[in-house]
C-alpha positions as CSV (number, residue, x, y, z in Angstrom):
1,M,-150.2,88.3,-51.5
2,A,-150.8,89.3,-55.5
3,F,-153.3,92.5,-54.2
4,T,-150.4,93.0,-51.4
5,A,-147.5,93.1,-54.1
6,F,-149.7,95.7,-56.1
7,R,-149.6,97.9,-52.4
8,A,-146.2,97.3,-52.3
9,A,-145.2,98.3,-55.9
10,A,-147.0,101.1,-55.2
11,V,-145.1,101.8,-52.4
12,E,-141.9,101.9,-53.7
13,L,-142.7,104.0,-56.7
14,E,-144.3,106.7,-54.4
15,L,-140.9,106.9,-52.8
16,M,-138.7,107.3,-56.1
17,I,-140.7,109.9,-56.7
18,W,-139.5,111.6,-54.1
19,E,-136.6,111.8,-55.6
20,Y,-137.3,114.1,-57.6
21,A,-138.8,116.4,-54.6
22,Q,-137.9,120.2,-54.9
23,P,-136.7,120.5,-52.0
24,L,-136.5,116.5,-50.4
25,S,-139.1,117.1,-47.5
26,F,-139.8,113.3,-47.0
27,A,-140.7,113.9,-43.1
28,S,-142.5,110.7,-41.9
29,L,-143.6,107.6,-43.8
30,R,-147.4,108.5,-42.5
31,D,-146.9,111.3,-45.7
32,L,-145.7,109.2,-48.0
33,I,-147.7,110.9,-51.3
34,A,-145.1,112.8,-53.0
35,P,-145.6,116.1,-54.5
36,L,-145.0,116.2,-58.2
37,D,-143.6,119.7,-58.7
38,T,-140.5,118.7,-60.5
39,T,-140.0,119.5,-64.6
40,D,-138.0,116.6,-64.9
41,V,-140.1,114.2,-66.8
42,R,-138.3,111.0,-65.3
43,A,-141.0,111.4,-62.8
44,L,-143.8,111.7,-64.4
45,A,-142.6,108.6,-66.4
46,R,-142.6,107.4,-61.8
47,A,-146.3,108.6,-61.6
48,E,-147.4,106.9,-64.8
49,Q,-146.0,103.5,-63.5
50,G,-147.9,104.1,-60.2
51,L,-150.7,105.2,-61.9
52,D,-150.5,101.8,-64.4
53,V,-149.9,99.9,-60.8
54,A,-153.0,100.9,-59.3
55,R,-155.2,100.2,-61.8
56,K,-154.3,96.7,-62.5
57,R,-154.7,96.2,-58.9
58,Q,-158.4,97.7,-59.7
59,I,-158.7,95.4,-62.2
60,L,-157.3,92.5,-60.5
61,Q,-160.1,92.8,-57.3
62,A,-163.3,93.7,-59.6
63,T,-161.9,90.5,-61.4
64,W,-161.8,88.1,-58.4
65,S,-164.9,89.7,-56.6
66,P,-167.6,87.5,-58.1
67,W,-165.9,84.7,-56.5
68,F,-165.1,86.0,-53.3
69,E,-168.8,87.4,-53.2
70,G,-169.9,83.9,-54.3
71,I,-168.3,81.8,-51.7
72,A,-168.9,85.0,-49.2
73,T,-173.1,84.5,-49.7
74,F,-172.7,80.6,-49.9
75,G,-171.0,80.6,-46.5
76,E,-173.4,82.7,-45.6
77,L,-176.6,80.8,-46.6
78,A,-175.5,77.2,-47.7
79,V,-173.7,76.3,-44.7
80,D,-175.1,74.4,-41.6
81,P,-171.8,74.1,-39.0
82,S,-174.3,71.8,-36.9
83,A,-174.0,69.4,-39.6
84,D,-170.7,68.7,-40.1
85,D,-168.7,66.6,-37.6
86,A,-165.7,69.3,-37.9
87,E,-165.4,72.4,-36.5
88,A,-166.4,75.5,-38.7
89,D,-165.2,78.6,-38.2
90,I,-168.7,79.5,-38.0
91,G,-169.5,78.3,-34.2
92,L,-166.0,78.7,-33.0
93,V,-166.5,82.6,-33.3
94,L,-169.8,82.7,-32.5
95,L,-169.3,80.2,-28.8
96,Q,-167.3,82.9,-27.9
97,T,-169.4,86.1,-28.4
98,V,-170.8,85.0,-25.1
99,D,-168.2,86.4,-22.0
100,E,-168.2,83.2,-19.1
101,S,-165.6,81.8,-17.8
102,F,-165.0,78.5,-16.7
103,E,-164.0,77.9,-13.5
104,T,-162.0,74.8,-13.1
105,S,-158.6,73.8,-14.4
106,D,-159.3,70.4,-15.5
107,A,-158.4,70.1,-19.4
108,A,-161.7,67.0,-19.9
109,T,-164.7,68.9,-18.4
110,F,-163.2,72.3,-20.1
111,V,-163.2,70.4,-23.3
112,E,-166.8,69.0,-22.4
113,W,-167.9,72.4,-21.2
114,F,-166.4,74.5,-24.5
115,D,-167.8,71.3,-27.0
116,D,-170.9,71.5,-25.3
117,R,-171.1,75.6,-26.0
118,R,-170.4,75.4,-29.2
119,R,-172.9,72.7,-30.5
120,I,-175.8,74.9,-28.8
121,A,-174.2,78.2,-30.7
122,E,-174.4,76.1,-34.4
123,T,-177.9,75.1,-33.1
124,M,-178.7,78.9,-32.3
125,Y,-177.3,79.8,-35.9
126,A,-178.9,77.2,-37.4
127,R,-182.2,78.2,-36.6
128,A,-182.0,81.9,-37.2
129,Q,-180.2,81.3,-40.7
130,L,-183.7,78.8,-41.7
131,K,-185.8,82.0,-40.5
132,E,-183.9,84.4,-42.3
133,G,-181.6,82.5,-45.3
134,P,-184.8,82.2,-48.0
135,P,-185.5,86.2,-47.9
136,R,-182.1,87.5,-47.7
137,L,-180.8,85.0,-50.6
138,R,-183.6,86.5,-52.4
139,A,-182.3,90.0,-51.8
140,Y,-178.8,88.8,-52.7
141,L,-180.2,87.6,-56.4
142,D,-182.8,90.3,-57.1
143,A,-182.4,93.8,-56.4
144,Y,-178.5,93.2,-55.7
145,H,-178.2,90.7,-58.4
146,G,-175.6,92.4,-60.2
147,K,-172.4,92.2,-57.2
148,Y,-174.2,88.2,-56.5
149,L,-175.9,86.9,-58.8
150,A,-173.5,85.3,-60.7
151,G,-170.5,84.7,-58.4
152,Y,-172.8,82.5,-56.3
153,L,-174.5,81.1,-58.7
154,T,-171.1,80.1,-60.4
155,V,-170.1,79.0,-56.5
156,R,-173.4,76.7,-56.7
157,S,-172.2,75.0,-60.2
158,V,-168.7,73.9,-58.9
159,V,-170.4,72.5,-55.8
160,S,-172.7,70.8,-57.9
161,G,-170.4,68.9,-59.8
162,W,-168.2,68.2,-56.9
163,R,-171.4,66.5,-55.8
164,R,-171.5,65.0,-59.3
165,Q,-168.0,63.9,-58.8
166,V,-168.7,62.0,-55.0
167,K,-171.8,60.6,-55.9
168,R,-173.0,61.4,-53.1
169,P,-175.2,64.6,-51.2
170,L,-171.7,66.8,-50.2
171,G,-173.2,68.7,-47.4
172,G,-172.5,72.8,-47.9
173,A,-170.3,72.5,-44.9
174,E,-167.8,70.3,-46.0
175,A,-168.0,72.0,-49.5
176,Y,-167.5,75.4,-48.1
177,R,-164.1,74.1,-46.3
178,L,-162.5,72.9,-49.5
179,L,-163.7,76.2,-51.8
180,M,-162.1,78.1,-49.0
181,H,-158.6,75.9,-49.0
182,R,-158.7,76.3,-53.2
183,T,-159.4,80.3,-53.0
184,R,-156.3,80.4,-50.0
185,F,-154.0,78.1,-51.4
186,D,-154.1,77.3,-55.0
187,T,-154.4,80.3,-56.6
188,R,-151.3,81.7,-57.8
189,R,-151.5,79.5,-61.0
190,A,-154.6,82.0,-61.9
191,I,-152.5,85.6,-61.4
192,P,-151.1,87.2,-64.5
193,D,-147.6,88.5,-65.2
194,L,-147.7,91.5,-63.1
195,S,-145.8,93.8,-65.6
196,L,-148.0,93.6,-68.1
197,P,-149.7,96.1,-69.5
198,T,-152.8,97.3,-67.9
199,A,-155.1,96.4,-71.1
200,H,-153.3,93.1,-71.7
201,F,-153.3,92.5,-67.5
202,K,-157.6,93.2,-67.9
203,I,-157.4,90.0,-71.1
204,E,-155.4,87.8,-69.1
205,A,-156.3,88.0,-65.2
206,E,-160.2,87.2,-66.3
207,A,-158.8,84.1,-69.1
208,L,-157.1,82.6,-65.8
209,L,-160.2,83.0,-63.4
210,L,-162.2,81.4,-65.6
211,S,-159.5,78.6,-66.3
212,W,-158.9,78.2,-62.9
213,I,-162.8,77.8,-62.1
214,Q,-162.6,75.1,-64.1
215,D,-160.0,73.4,-62.8
216,V,-161.6,74.0,-59.3
217,A,-164.8,72.1,-60.6
218,A,-163.4,69.7,-62.1
219,T,-161.3,68.5,-58.7
220,N,-161.5,64.4,-59.3
221,A,-163.7,62.2,-56.1
222,E,-160.8,61.1,-54.9
223,D,-158.8,64.3,-53.5
224,I,-162.3,65.6,-52.4
225,E,-162.8,63.1,-50.0
226,A,-159.0,62.8,-48.9
227,F,-159.4,66.8,-48.2
228,L,-162.1,66.5,-46.8
229,S,-160.4,63.5,-44.2
230,A,-157.5,65.3,-43.9
231,N,-158.1,66.3,-40.1
232,G,-155.0,68.4,-39.8
233,R,-152.6,66.7,-41.8
234,Q,-150.5,68.6,-43.5
235,I,-151.6,69.5,-47.5
236,F,-151.1,71.6,-50.4
237,W,-152.1,71.9,-54.2
238,R,-149.8,71.1,-56.8
239,D,-151.2,70.8,-60.9
240,N,-155.0,70.7,-59.4
241,R,-153.8,68.0,-57.7
242,L,-154.2,67.4,-53.9
243,V,-151.1,66.7,-52.0
244,A,-151.5,65.0,-49.2
245,D,-149.4,63.9,-46.6
246,P,-146.2,65.0,-48.4
247,S,-142.7,64.8,-47.5
248,P,-140.1,67.0,-46.1
249,D,-138.6,67.8,-48.7
250,E,-142.2,68.1,-51.1
251,T,-143.2,70.9,-48.0
252,A,-139.5,72.6,-47.8
253,A,-140.3,73.1,-51.8
254,Y,-143.6,74.4,-51.3
255,L,-143.1,76.3,-48.7
256,A,-140.2,77.9,-50.3
257,E,-141.9,78.8,-53.5
258,S,-144.8,80.7,-51.6
259,N,-142.3,82.3,-49.5
260,N,-140.4,83.4,-52.8
261,W,-143.7,84.1,-54.8
262,Y,-144.5,87.6,-52.8
263,R,-141.0,89.1,-54.2
264,Q,-141.4,87.8,-57.6
265,C,-144.9,89.2,-57.5
266,V,-143.4,92.8,-56.2
267,S,-140.7,92.5,-58.6
268,S,-143.4,92.2,-61.4
269,A,-145.1,94.8,-60.4
270,L,-142.3,96.8,-60.4
271,H,-141.5,96.0,-64.1
272,T,-144.6,97.9,-65.7
273,N,-143.6,100.0,-68.2
274,V,-139.7,98.8,-68.5
275,G,-138.6,98.4,-71.5
276,A,-139.0,99.1,-75.2
277,S,-141.2,96.0,-76.5
278,D,-143.8,96.9,-78.4
279,D,-146.4,95.8,-75.8
280,V,-144.9,98.6,-73.7
281,L,-144.8,102.2,-76.3
282,N,-147.7,101.1,-77.6
283,R,-150.1,102.3,-74.5
284,V,-149.7,105.5,-75.8
285,P,-152.0,104.8,-79.3
286,D,-151.5,108.0,-81.1
287,A,-147.8,108.8,-80.0
288,D,-145.4,109.8,-82.8
289,E,-142.4,108.8,-83.8
290,K,-140.7,111.3,-81.1
291,I,-142.8,110.5,-77.9
292,R,-142.4,106.6,-78.9
293,T,-138.6,107.5,-78.9
294,L,-138.8,109.5,-75.8
295,L,-141.1,106.4,-74.4
296,K,-138.1,103.4,-75.3
297,V,-135.5,106.1,-73.2
298,L,-137.6,106.2,-70.6
299,A,-138.1,102.9,-69.7
300,G,-135.0,102.0,-70.1
301,G,-134.6,104.1,-67.3
302,L,-137.2,102.7,-65.2
303,N,-135.7,99.4,-64.2
304,P,-136.4,99.4,-60.3
305,K,-134.5,99.6,-57.5
306,D,-134.5,97.1,-54.8
307,P,-137.5,97.1,-52.5
308,I,-137.0,98.9,-49.3
309,L,-140.3,98.2,-47.3
310,A,-142.3,95.5,-49.5
311,D,-141.1,92.9,-46.7
312,D,-142.5,94.9,-43.8
313,L,-145.3,95.6,-45.7
314,A,-146.5,91.9,-46.2
315,R,-145.6,91.3,-42.6
316,Y,-147.8,94.2,-41.4
317,V,-150.5,93.0,-43.7
318,L,-150.4,89.4,-43.2
319,G,-150.7,90.7,-39.3
320,Q,-154.0,92.5,-40.4
321,R,-155.8,89.8,-41.8
322,R,-154.9,87.2,-38.9
323,V,-157.5,89.0,-36.8
324,L,-161.0,90.4,-37.5
325,T,-162.7,93.8,-35.7
326,L,-166.5,91.8,-35.1
327,G,-167.4,95.8,-34.0
328,R,-166.3,99.2,-32.7
329,V,-168.0,101.7,-30.5
330,T,-166.6,104.7,-28.7
331,A,-167.7,105.1,-25.3
332,P,-167.3,108.1,-22.2
333,F,-164.5,107.5,-19.8
334,W,-163.3,108.5,-16.7
335,L,-160.2,108.3,-14.8
336,E,-160.5,107.2,-11.0
337,G,-157.1,108.3,-9.6
338,S,-157.6,107.1,-5.9
339,T,-158.1,103.2,-7.4
340,E,-156.4,104.0,-10.4
341,K,-159.3,102.1,-12.6
342,V,-160.9,103.2,-15.4
343,L,-164.6,103.8,-15.4
344,Y,-166.2,103.7,-19.3
345,L,-170.0,103.0,-19.9
346,I,-171.2,101.2,-22.9
347,R,-174.3,100.8,-24.3
348,T,-175.5,96.6,-24.0
349,T,-178.9,96.8,-26.0
350,E,-179.9,99.7,-28.3
351,H,-183.6,98.3,-28.2
352,G,-184.9,96.3,-24.6
353,R,-187.4,93.5,-25.9
354,E,-189.9,94.5,-22.9
355,S,-189.4,98.4,-22.1
356,G,-188.1,98.8,-25.7
357,M,-185.4,101.4,-23.9
358,S,-181.4,101.4,-24.0
359,S,-179.8,99.3,-21.5
360,Y,-176.2,100.6,-20.5
361,D,-173.1,98.9,-18.0
362,L,-170.8,101.1,-16.0
363,V,-167.2,99.1,-15.9
364,R,-164.6,99.9,-13.6
365,M,-161.5,98.0,-15.8
366,P,-158.3,98.2,-13.2
367,V,-155.0,98.6,-15.6
368,D,-151.4,98.6,-14.3
369,S,-150.0,101.9,-13.2
370,T,-147.8,102.7,-15.8
371,S,-150.7,101.8,-18.3
372,F,-153.1,104.5,-16.0
373,H,-150.4,107.3,-15.9
374,T,-150.0,107.1,-19.7
375,L,-153.9,107.1,-20.4
376,A,-153.2,110.2,-18.2
377,A,-151.4,111.7,-20.1
378,E,-152.9,111.3,-23.4
379,V,-156.3,112.9,-21.6
380,E,-154.3,116.1,-20.7
381,R,-152.7,115.8,-24.3
382,L,-155.9,115.5,-26.4
383,R,-158.5,116.2,-24.3
384,E,-161.6,114.1,-26.2
385,P,-164.4,112.6,-23.9
386,R,-164.8,109.3,-25.5
387,M,-162.3,106.6,-26.2
388,T,-162.6,103.7,-29.0
389,I,-163.8,99.9,-28.1
390,Y,-162.9,97.2,-30.7
391,R,-163.9,93.4,-30.6
392,M,-161.7,91.3,-32.2
393,V,-161.6,87.7,-33.2
394,D,-158.2,85.7,-34.3
395,L,-158.3,83.8,-36.9
396,V,-155.4,81.6,-36.4
397,P,-155.6,78.3,-35.9
398,A,-154.5,76.7,-32.5
399,H,-152.8,74.1,-35.0
400,A,-150.6,76.5,-36.4
401,D,-149.8,78.4,-33.2
402,K,-150.3,76.9,-29.7
403,D,-151.6,80.9,-27.9
404,R,-153.6,81.5,-30.6
405,G,-156.7,80.0,-31.7
406,L,-159.7,80.3,-34.0
407,G,-162.7,82.5,-32.9
408,R,-160.7,83.4,-29.5
409,Q,-161.7,87.0,-28.7
410,L,-160.5,90.1,-26.9
411,V,-161.6,93.9,-26.8
412,A,-159.2,96.5,-27.0
413,F,-159.1,100.1,-25.8
414,K,-157.7,103.0,-27.3
415,Y,-157.0,106.3,-26.6
416,G,-154.6,108.7,-29.1
417,D,-151.5,106.4,-28.4
418,W,-152.3,104.2,-25.3
419,C,-153.4,100.6,-26.0
420,H,-155.2,98.0,-23.2
421,M,-156.6,94.8,-24.0
422,E,-159.0,92.2,-22.5
423,N,-159.3,88.7,-22.9
424,R,-163.1,87.8,-24.0
425,G,-165.3,84.9,-24.9
426,V,-164.2,81.7,-22.7
427,L,-160.9,83.1,-21.7
428,T,-162.0,86.0,-20.2
429,D,-160.5,85.6,-17.0
430,L,-157.3,85.3,-18.5
431,K,-155.2,87.5,-18.0
432,Q,-152.3,87.7,-20.5
433,V,-152.9,87.9,-24.0
434,P,-150.9,86.2,-26.1
435,G,-148.0,88.6,-27.6
436,E,-148.3,87.6,-30.7
437,F,-152.1,88.1,-30.6
438,A,-151.3,91.4,-29.1
439,S,-149.3,92.6,-32.1
440,D,-151.6,91.5,-34.8
441,V,-154.5,93.9,-33.1
442,E,-152.0,96.5,-32.2
443,T,-151.2,96.9,-36.4
444,Q,-155.0,96.9,-36.8
445,I,-156.2,99.2,-34.6
446,Q,-152.9,101.2,-34.3
447,P,-151.1,101.0,-37.4
448,P,-147.6,102.6,-37.1
449,D,-146.3,105.2,-39.8
450,M,-145.5,103.4,-42.9
451,V,-148.8,101.3,-42.7
452,E,-150.9,104.5,-42.0
453,G,-149.1,105.8,-45.1
454,E,-149.6,103.4,-47.5
455,Y,-153.8,103.2,-46.2
456,R,-153.8,106.7,-47.4
457,L,-151.8,106.1,-50.9
458,A,-153.7,102.5,-51.8
459,E,-157.2,104.8,-52.1
460,F,-154.7,105.9,-55.1
461,V,-157.5,109.1,-55.7
462,S,-155.0,111.5,-54.2
463,V,-151.9,110.2,-56.2
464,A,-154.3,110.1,-59.6
465,M,-155.4,113.8,-58.5
466,R,-151.8,115.0,-58.1
467,T,-150.7,113.9,-61.3
468,I,-153.6,115.5,-62.8
469,Q,-153.3,118.8,-61.4
470,R,-149.5,118.9,-62.1
471,L,-150.8,118.1,-65.8
472,R,-153.2,120.8,-66.1
473,S,-151.0,123.6,-64.1
474,G,-149.9,124.6,-67.7
475,T,-145.6,123.6,-66.2
476,G,-144.1,122.0,-69.1
477,W,-141.3,119.3,-68.7
478,N,-137.4,119.2,-70.2
479,V,-138.2,116.7,-73.1
480,E,-137.0,119.2,-75.5
481,D,-133.8,117.1,-76.4
482,L,-135.6,114.0,-77.2
483,V,-138.5,115.4,-78.9
484,G,-138.1,119.2,-79.7
485,E,-141.0,121.5,-79.8
486,S,-143.4,119.1,-80.2
487,G,-144.6,118.4,-77.1
488,I,-145.6,115.4,-75.3
489,E,-149.6,115.8,-75.4
490,A,-150.3,112.2,-76.6
491,W,-148.9,110.9,-73.9
492,T,-150.1,113.0,-70.9
493,R,-153.7,112.9,-72.6
494,R,-153.2,108.8,-71.8
495,I,-151.8,109.4,-68.3
496,I,-155.2,111.7,-67.8
497,A,-157.3,109.1,-68.7
498,L,-155.7,106.3,-67.0
499,A,-156.0,108.5,-63.9
500,D,-159.4,109.2,-64.1
501,D,-160.0,105.4,-64.6
502,V,-158.6,105.5,-61.2
503,I,-160.4,107.6,-59.6
504,A,-163.7,106.6,-61.0
505,A,-162.7,102.6,-60.1
506,A,-161.9,103.7,-56.7
507,K,-164.9,102.5,-55.0
508,G,-165.2,99.8,-57.0
509,D,-165.0,98.8,-60.9
510,P,-168.7,97.3,-61.8
511,Q,-167.8,97.7,-65.4
512,T,-164.8,94.8,-64.7
513,E,-167.3,93.0,-62.8
514,S,-170.3,92.8,-65.1
515,D,-167.6,91.5,-68.1
516,V,-167.0,88.8,-65.8
517,N,-170.2,87.9,-64.8
518,R,-171.2,87.7,-68.3
519,R,-168.1,85.3,-69.0
520,L,-169.0,83.1,-65.3
521,L,-172.8,82.6,-66.8
522,G,-171.8,82.2,-70.3
523,K,-169.9,79.0,-69.3
524,I,-172.5,77.5,-67.1
525,F,-175.4,78.3,-69.2
526,G,-174.5,79.2,-72.5
527,E,-174.5,82.6,-74.2
528,G,-177.9,83.4,-74.7
529,N,-180.8,85.0,-73.8
530,F,-181.4,83.1,-70.8
531,T,-177.6,84.2,-69.3
532,D,-179.4,88.0,-70.8
533,R,-181.8,87.8,-68.7
534,L,-180.1,86.8,-65.5
535,I,-177.1,89.4,-65.7
536,D,-180.0,92.1,-66.7
537,K,-182.2,91.5,-64.4
538,G,-181.7,89.2,-61.8
539,I,-182.9,85.5,-60.4
540,M,-187.0,87.1,-61.1
541,S,-186.6,87.4,-64.2
542,L,-187.5,83.6,-65.1
543,D,-190.5,83.4,-62.5
544,D,-192.8,83.4,-65.7
545,D,-194.7,86.2,-64.1
546,D,-196.2,83.4,-61.8
547,P,-195.3,85.0,-57.9
548,E,-195.7,81.3,-56.5
549,R,-192.9,80.3,-59.1
550,R,-190.8,83.3,-57.8
551,E,-190.8,81.3,-54.0
552,Q,-191.1,78.1,-55.7
553,L,-187.5,79.5,-57.1
554,I,-185.7,80.4,-53.9
555,D,-187.1,77.6,-51.9
556,A,-185.3,75.1,-54.1
557,L,-182.2,77.2,-54.3
558,Y,-181.8,77.9,-50.6
559,R,-182.6,74.1,-49.6
560,S,-180.4,72.9,-52.5
561,G,-177.3,74.8,-50.8
562,F,-176.9,72.5,-48.1
563,K,-177.3,69.5,-50.2
564,P,-179.1,68.2,-52.8
565,A,-183.1,68.4,-52.9
566,P,-185.0,65.3,-53.5
567,E,-187.9,66.4,-53.3
568,V,-188.9,69.3,-55.7
569,P,-192.3,68.3,-57.8
570,W,-192.2,71.4,-60.0
571,L,-189.0,70.8,-61.3
572,D,-190.3,67.3,-62.0
573,N,-193.4,68.1,-64.0
574,A,-193.4,71.8,-64.9
575,P,-190.1,73.5,-64.5
576,G,-190.2,76.7,-66.6
577,T,-187.8,79.0,-67.5
578,A,-186.8,78.9,-64.1
579,G,-185.7,75.0,-64.6
580,Q,-182.7,75.5,-66.7
581,L,-180.8,76.6,-63.3
582,F,-181.2,73.1,-61.8
583,A,-180.2,69.7,-62.8
584,R,-180.9,65.7,-60.8
585,L,-178.2,64.7,-59.2
586,H,-177.4,61.0,-57.5
587,G,-179.4,63.0,-54.4
588,G,-181.5,65.7,-55.9
589,W,-182.3,69.0,-57.5
590,D,-179.5,71.2,-57.9
591,V,-177.9,74.0,-59.8
592,K,-176.4,73.0,-63.4
593,P,-172.5,71.8,-63.0
594,L,-170.1,73.7,-64.5
595,V,-168.2,70.8,-65.7
596,E,-170.8,68.3,-66.8
597,L,-169.7,64.4,-66.8
598,E,-170.6,61.6,-68.4
599,R,-173.8,60.0,-67.2
600,E,-173.2,56.7,-66.1
């Protein structure tokens, strides 16, 4: 929620800049970015606030990116859904990518049929994983090592520590469930105060991430096993311990904390550059006393107002996160007026195995009369020959909402302001799409003006360019009463440099990610030549110039992801440089644990 809080704060600050627009011409939330056409220096202070909020959000995202990428790589290549008795997310999604209906209303028979389809889907995924996994792992850790290697080895090191704790070959699917739960529901304590000056925020964000990962790696055996056996019971984390079967009062307190935390984060972000502390005033390193006086006066007037749109934005963002777009395509379509049906042509195969040719389906889709005439009006208005079709999957588990279900899928058709949805997967023949599911999908594919405007604002490049252009326009600011003729060049230089940083990091922040990568690997393998080689050249720098060792290394990493590898002869006999990655656990070889425990 900290990412969303930064986004909400950016929206609120932009609304405050609109108060200085000449004339006030705010017409739609879709056009959220305000002009900076005033000489009132308070508007410049607000613009600087917005840039600091934007930069801190970029820093936070880049700081956590290695961990997120590590979990994603582990989930893709070390989770065999067929090996875990508990339902795996991937199995629930995969089985419903095939559209088929079940013709009996008997619940017990449906469950049996559903479970059979899930097992088939999981087995097919496991086979594909076995074939494609090793070369994909090598690509991630070699060609793209700057993005994936440090996070992946960190996740593997955490899982290795868990395996040593429980003294059994904890499976990749089990470990993945725990990794996801800790990351989704136990990261509040790893987020810095969002009001911190930008330079301090970066330092604190990295330190808290490393501390949190060490705590997660030290999760004790009792909590690991209790989590894996929870089976849908109420659980949450507090002070690095699992709270299972909490009392009603404990649950109420936890939920209240969770609900309040977002608003606290928004408030903290809005207090960026507020106050007259040295940390706030020292953000302009070469400021003279007159500029410091100006900053102090402005800081006192930057106290935020009560947020206007923050709660609404959070609701929309939460809705978008509860669904996932599996695919999107544009397709030609026609209206059949006599039957009020919509015909669309969609490609189903890009290259057929036998013919090598594409194949297409022409589908006649019934819609109700109101929907048909709404679409006809949009066609008359837009005159575009193609509509957009989305395949969406539900991410809300059934135990959280009886009308939802993890893996449930639908197809959404969008043309202008017209939208139509149909169930897919095992519920293809079910006519009604649940209201909350439909609402979340609509927010994703047809966002309201506020969300559309926030999308544009959250790119940050436009607001950064706006501020740079205003500062370089030659038009002054009404500050003479405070700083006289000496001007505010030192401050404006700082703002331009900040805006340049925001623009440079708009597509990613490789320097911050690199800093975090080095600190993560340093925690596991120590600061030195081994870590330097991994950072600079990737996993293949450890092959001792031996092509055979290269294949052995990837094979050992891949197999030990699912569970410790009992037989790795080269590690037993001649590990070489690559052997420094591994340690022998109770069940076999694994990546060196982040938290080394005393051997018993």
